[in-house]
Residue frames relative to the residue before (quaternion, step in Angstrom):
aa qw qx qy qz dx dy dz
X 1.0000 0.0000 0.0000 0.0000 0.00 0.00 0.00
X 0.1548 -0.7578 0.6298 0.0716 3.54 -0.76 1.11
X 0.1269 -0.7558 0.6412 0.0396 3.54 -1.10 0.99
X 0.1970 -0.7487 0.6321 0.0324 3.55 -1.04 1.17
X 0.2339 -0.6945 0.6513 0.1969 3.53 -1.40 0.23
X 0.0603 0.7666 -0.6382 0.0375 3.46 -1.37 0.63
X 0.2625 -0.7091 0.6148 0.2243 3.43 -1.37 0.16
X 0.0927 -0.7888 0.6076 0.0066 3.57 -0.98 1.05
X 0.3268 -0.6651 0.6168 0.2653 3.48 -0.87 0.89
X 0.7009 -0.4671 0.3263 0.4290 3.37 -1.52 0.37
X 0.0070 -0.7828 0.6220 0.0198 3.58 -1.15 0.51
X 0.5045 -0.6825 0.4919 0.1941 3.43 -1.44 0.39
X 0.0109 0.7908 -0.6075 -0.0741 3.69 -0.95 0.58
X 0.2249 -0.7453 0.6147 0.1265 3.55 -1.02 0.84
X 0.3363 0.7614 -0.5140 0.2072 3.62 -0.70 0.77
X 0.6402 -0.5105 0.4244 0.3865 3.49 -1.41 -0.32
X 0.2292 -0.8186 0.5230 0.0619 3.46 -0.74 1.16
X 0.0275 0.7690 -0.6342 0.0755 3.57 -0.95 0.85
X 0.3371 -0.7285 0.5812 0.1334 3.45 -1.46 0.10
X 0.5519 -0.5642 0.4541 0.4134 3.65 -1.09 0.30
X 0.5486 0.5965 -0.4096 0.4189 3.66 1.06 -0.29
X 0.5574 0.5982 -0.3641 0.4459 3.61 1.44 -0.32
X 0.5801 -0.6266 0.3867 0.3482 3.64 1.12 -0.07
X 0.7461 -0.4247 0.2969 0.4181 3.52 -1.32 0.31
X 0.8101 0.1851 -0.2061 0.5168 3.63 -1.05 0.88
X 0.3416 0.7621 -0.5105 0.2046 3.62 0.84 0.42
X 0.5925 0.5658 -0.3109 0.4818 3.53 1.19 -0.73
X 0.6870 0.4728 -0.2875 0.4710 3.58 0.84 -0.73
X 0.6121 0.5399 -0.3027 0.4922 3.58 1.17 -0.81
X 0.6456 0.5029 -0.3211 0.4766 3.65 1.04 -0.81
X 0.6784 0.4899 -0.3151 0.4478 3.47 0.83 -0.77
X 0.6194 0.5216 -0.3291 0.4857 3.56 1.02 -0.62
X 0.6620 0.4545 -0.3275 0.4979 3.62 0.86 -0.81
X 0.6525 0.5258 -0.3223 0.4404 3.64 0.88 -0.77
X 0.6920 0.4754 -0.2518 0.4813 3.53 0.86 -0.99
X 0.6430 0.5384 -0.2928 0.4592 3.53 1.09 -0.70
X 0.8076 0.1757 -0.1426 0.5446 3.52 1.00 -0.54
X 0.1465 0.8207 -0.5275 0.1637 3.53 1.03 0.73
X 0.5461 0.6414 -0.3518 0.4081 3.56 1.04 -0.78
X 0.6801 0.5243 -0.2926 0.4207 3.60 1.11 -0.64
X 0.7445 0.2368 -0.1708 0.6004 3.55 1.32 -0.33
X 0.3277 0.7372 -0.5453 0.2275 3.76 1.03 0.13
X 0.6874 0.5162 -0.2964 0.4161 3.62 0.83 -0.77
X 0.6856 0.4621 -0.2805 0.4876 3.60 1.22 -0.36
X 0.4615 0.6923 -0.4517 0.3221 3.65 1.36 -0.05
X 0.4187 -0.6647 0.5549 0.2739 3.61 -0.96 0.72
X 0.1471 -0.8114 0.5654 0.0188 3.44 -1.00 1.05
X 0.4516 -0.6417 0.5194 0.3383 3.60 -1.21 0.40
X 0.7835 -0.3560 0.2830 0.4233 3.48 -1.51 -0.21
X 0.6696 0.5028 -0.2461 0.4881 3.53 1.41 -0.52
X 0.5550 -0.6106 0.3985 0.4005 3.49 1.29 -0.24
X 0.5419 0.5861 -0.4510 0.3993 3.61 1.18 0.02
X 0.6164 -0.5405 0.4505 0.3536 3.49 -1.41 0.62
X 0.4700 -0.6973 0.4596 0.2856 3.62 -0.77 0.78
X 0.8001 -0.2612 0.1876 0.5064 3.55 0.73 -0.67
X 0.3528 -0.6855 0.6224 0.1350 3.51 -1.43 0.87
X 0.1108 -0.8454 0.5221 -0.0200 3.72 -0.42 1.07
X 0.1476 -0.6422 0.7453 0.1019 3.61 -1.23 0.78
X 0.0272 -0.8093 0.5865 0.0160 3.68 0.15 1.18
X 0.1344 -0.7883 0.5895 0.1140 3.62 -1.07 0.51
X 0.0171 -0.7511 0.6589 0.0385 3.44 -1.39 0.39
X 0.4772 -0.5550 0.5508 0.4010 3.53 -1.34 0.12
X 0.7446 -0.4370 0.2733 0.4241 3.74 -1.30 0.22
X 0.6729 0.5106 -0.3344 0.4179 3.63 1.06 -0.59
X 0.4409 -0.7330 0.4161 0.3086 3.50 1.28 0.08
X 0.4509 0.6678 -0.4582 0.3752 3.69 1.32 0.54
X 0.5386 -0.6460 0.4409 0.3134 3.62 1.06 0.16
X 0.4115 0.6682 -0.5153 0.3445 3.57 1.06 0.59
X 0.6673 -0.5032 0.3404 0.4309 3.69 -1.16 0.42
X 0.6074 -0.5086 0.4492 0.4131 3.58 -1.15 0.40
X 0.4735 -0.6999 0.4937 0.2054 3.44 -1.34 0.79
X 0.8223 0.3021 -0.1951 0.4411 3.41 -1.44 0.02
X 0.7528 -0.3780 0.2109 0.4959 3.55 0.73 1.26
X 0.6185 -0.5758 0.3279 0.4224 3.60 1.14 0.54
X 0.5234 0.6733 -0.3576 0.3805 3.52 1.13 0.63
X 0.7508 0.2903 -0.1922 0.5613 3.55 1.39 -0.22
X 0.4098 0.7130 -0.4870 0.2944 3.54 -0.88 0.99
X 0.5657 -0.5705 0.4976 0.3270 3.48 -1.48 -0.04
X 0.0424 -0.7541 0.6538 0.0450 3.54 -1.31 0.56
X 0.1652 -0.7638 0.6220 0.0486 3.36 -1.01 0.99
X 0.1579 -0.7915 0.5877 0.0559 3.76 -0.54 1.19
X 0.3254 0.8046 -0.4268 0.2543 3.56 -0.22 1.26
X 0.5268 -0.6122 0.5078 0.2999 3.44 -1.25 -0.34
X 0.5260 -0.5955 0.4986 0.3466 3.62 -1.07 0.77
X 0.0327 -0.8011 0.5973 -0.0204 3.60 -0.87 0.95
X 0.6442 -0.4838 0.4371 0.3999 3.65 -1.34 0.35
X 0.6211 -0.5749 0.3859 0.3672 3.53 -1.10 0.72
X 0.7219 0.4749 -0.2138 0.4557 3.62 1.00 -1.01
X 0.4758 0.6997 -0.4288 0.3166 3.53 1.31 -0.12
X 0.2646 -0.7376 0.6011 0.1565 3.63 -1.02 0.71
X 0.3991 -0.6777 0.5720 0.2329 3.53 -1.08 0.90
X 0.4526 -0.6950 0.5122 0.2232 3.38 -1.01 1.08
X 0.6654 -0.4571 0.3585 0.4688 3.62 -1.12 0.17
X 0.7736 0.3581 -0.2576 0.4549 3.50 -0.86 1.06
X 0.6718 0.4006 -0.2210 0.5826 3.36 1.43 -0.57
X 0.2934 -0.7196 0.6125 0.1448 3.52 -1.58 0.31
X 0.1347 -0.7854 0.5951 0.1042 3.55 -1.12 0.60
X 0.1568 -0.7631 0.6262 0.0295 3.41 -0.89 1.17
X 0.2262 -0.7135 0.6482 0.1401 3.56 -1.29 0.61
X 0.1342 -0.8117 0.5624 0.0823 3.57 -0.17 1.18
X 0.4783 -0.7042 0.4529 0.2650 3.51 -0.90 1.04
X 0.5575 -0.6021 0.4335 0.3725 3.64 -1.16 0.47
X 0.0151 0.8130 -0.5810 0.0363 3.46 -1.02 0.81
X 0.3603 -0.5976 0.6294 0.3419 3.49 -1.27 0.07
X 0.1192 -0.8401 0.5289 -0.0156 3.52 -0.91 1.10
X 0.2292 -0.6478 0.6774 0.2628 3.47 -1.22 0.43
X 0.0360 -0.7726 0.6330 0.0332 3.68 -1.05 0.62
X 0.2375 -0.7143 0.6571 0.0396 3.39 -1.50 0.77
X 0.3493 -0.6702 0.6036 0.2539 3.51 -1.22 0.63
X 0.3919 -0.7309 0.5085 0.2315 3.47 -0.86 1.04
X 0.2120 0.7845 -0.5516 0.1878 3.68 0.11 1.31
X 0.7625 0.2708 -0.1749 0.5610 3.64 1.28 0.10
X 0.6309 -0.5197 0.3970 0.4175 3.50 -1.23 0.11
X 0.8692 0.2063 -0.1221 0.4324 3.53 -1.37 0.45
X 0.1282 0.7901 -0.5889 0.1121 3.81 0.99 0.73
X 0.6241 0.5425 -0.4037 0.3914 3.59 0.79 -1.00
X 0.7462 0.4409 -0.2656 0.4222 3.64 0.59 -0.92
X 0.6371 0.5338 -0.3305 0.4472 3.50 1.05 -0.77
X 0.6718 0.5217 -0.2852 0.4417 3.52 1.06 -0.73
X 0.6062 0.5590 -0.2966 0.4817 3.40 1.22 -0.82
X 0.6087 0.5453 -0.2829 0.5021 3.59 1.19 -0.91
X 0.6124 0.5013 -0.3524 0.4995 3.61 0.89 -0.91
X 0.6742 0.4947 -0.3273 0.4400 3.69 0.47 -1.21
X 0.6870 0.4720 -0.3331 0.4409 3.63 0.62 -0.73
X 0.6650 0.4716 -0.3438 0.4660 3.63 1.03 -0.69
X 0.6676 0.4780 -0.2725 0.5016 3.50 1.20 -0.56
X 0.4738 -0.6789 0.4306 0.3593 3.72 1.08 -0.18
X 0.4947 0.6717 -0.4210 0.3562 3.50 1.11 0.50
X 0.1256 -0.7982 0.5779 0.1146 3.53 -1.22 0.51
X 0.6101 -0.5579 0.4135 0.3815 3.50 -1.17 0.28
X 0.2631 -0.7815 0.5527 0.1206 3.40 -0.91 1.02
X 0.7797 -0.0077 0.0350 0.6251 3.64 1.39 -0.16
X 0.7416 -0.4066 0.2821 0.4529 3.52 -1.22 -0.14
X 0.4486 -0.6329 0.5547 0.3008 3.65 -1.27 0.42
X 0.1315 -0.7909 0.5906 0.0918 3.53 -1.21 0.59
X 0.3799 -0.6823 0.5646 0.2670 3.33 -1.29 0.50
X 0.0909 -0.8161 0.5688 0.0476 3.55 -1.08 0.63
X 0.0799 -0.8049 0.5855 0.0545 3.53 -0.86 0.69
X 0.2903 -0.8235 0.4755 0.1073 3.51 -0.52 1.21
X 0.3080 -0.7309 0.5604 0.2385 3.62 -0.29 1.11
X 0.6192 0.5635 -0.3684 0.4041 3.80 0.86 -0.69
X 0.7470 0.3381 -0.1737 0.5454 3.55 1.19 -0.51
X 0.6001 -0.5940 0.3693 0.3882 3.66 1.02 0.76
X 0.6891 -0.5017 0.2755 0.4444 3.65 1.04 0.87
X 0.2830 0.7209 -0.5901 0.2282 3.65 1.10 0.54
X 0.4027 -0.7333 0.5299 0.1390 3.41 -1.19 1.13
X 0.0539 -0.7538 0.6549 -0.0009 3.62 -1.20 0.74
X 0.2300 -0.7035 0.6496 0.1736 3.52 -1.37 0.25
X 0.1993 -0.7747 0.5979 0.0509 3.46 -0.91 1.17
X 0.1368 -0.7968 0.5868 -0.0443 3.70 -0.77 1.22
X 0.3124 -0.7895 0.5137 0.1234 3.49 -0.19 1.34
X 0.0184 -0.8357 0.5482 0.0261 3.59 -0.60 0.95
X 0.7767 0.0159 -0.0337 0.6287 3.62 1.26 -0.03
X 0.4224 -0.6993 0.5471 0.1820 3.41 -1.05 1.22
X 0.1762 -0.8052 0.5478 0.1433 3.64 -0.80 0.80
């Protein structure tokens, strides 16, 4: 497992929001809904210099929407399945916009089982604590390669 470090200024995600209170499989259902209606927000997606979408995010927050880690042993919280969007973009009806605070992150490519647990163990070994909720990221530039972003310091 390779772990990298980066700093990300605050950014916006427009997507479909759900909660662990929605029951088992809610994240998959959110992605199906977001992907099925992507044409409604495609024009809002932030793009790189080559016209490629910057990122697809599975953003997470505690129920207070303060972007703290999920509660009760990372089992209770909110999830937003969506696309990175410009700060000034407005979410259409049926969509939600979150502004994720800026953080320094550890990130890991999802190439093996239990990346979440392995990175948390690594953080404990290094004396690091989560400064916010962990986010899933899929890179359109890497054919949808998945990553997990672990905030370690708010900027």
